[in-house]
N, C-alpha and C positions, 0 to 999 in steps of 0.2 A: 813405359808404364801405361797400361790401358786406361782409357777415360772411364771413370766410375760415376760421373755425373749423369743424372737422368736426361733422357732425350728432351729437346726443346718442346715446350707446350704449343699447341695450336694457338696462334695469335688471335684468332677469331673468338676464342672463348672469353667470357665475361665472368669475373669473380668479385663477389661483394661480401662485406662483413657488417651487417646491421647489428646495432647494440641497443638493447631495451632495458630500461631501469624502472622497476615497479615502484609505485607509491607504497608506503607502509600499509600493511594489511591487504594488499592486492597481489602479492607474489603468486599465490596459487591460481588466481584467476588469469593472470598474465601467462603463467606456465601452461595452463590448459588451452588458452587461445593460441599460443605458439605451437603447441603440439598438434592441434587441429589444422593449423596453417601448414605445418610441415607435412602432414599426411596427404593433404590435398595437392600441395605444390609439387611434391615428388612425382605426381602423375602428369604434370604439365609437359608438353613437348619441348625437347631440348634441355631438360633438367639434367645436369651432371651430378649435382650435389645439393642437398637441402637439409642441413642438420642443425638443430638448435642445441646449444650447450648452456649449462648453468655455470656461472663464474664461481668457482670454489672460494675465491678470496673476497668477493663482494656479493653478499646475499641479496637476492632480488634483482640481480643483473643477469641478463641472458644474452648470449652471443649467437648469431646465426651465420653459418658459413654456407653461401650459396654459389653455385657455378652453373653457367648456361653455355650451351654450344655456340650460340651466336647472339649478338645484340638484339636481333629480331625476336628470338625466343624470350629474352628478358622482357622486351616491350610487350609481347603478347601475354606473358605471365602477369605483368602489372595491370593489364586490362581485364583479367579474370575476376569474376564476381567474388570468389573466395578471398582474393587479395584486397579488393576494394572494401569488402565488408570487414575484414580484419583491421585495416588501417583506420576505418571510421570507428569501429567498436572498441579498439584497444586504447584510444586516446585518453579516456577517463582513468585508465589503469596506470598510466605512465607518470613518473615524477618529473620527467623532462621529455621533450620530443625525441623520438629515436633518431640515432645517427646512422649513416650508411657510408662505409669506407670502401672504395674500390681497391683491388689489389691484383697484382700480376705474379703468377708463379715464376720463379727463377729457372733459367734453363739448366 
């Protein structure tokens, strides 16, 4: 029987899942800030994926799936003005500090 599993992923890749939970009445502001961040971050060198999702079961919760070709690309992204401005500006919109979970695609 042929192997039907996907080919192993490049181990240099970095994948993260930040989660953002808006304060009541700030859901739209948070969504707009995340959409702007998404548009800018997709232009950053080494960006493989940068997509924000709305959690259908938890209103006001947004999940970001981001992938980077190398750790160095993620580090450079985090030093960009659009990221620093987002992190500083979004704080008043959040019910709790955002969390970031690293994950690895299965081979």
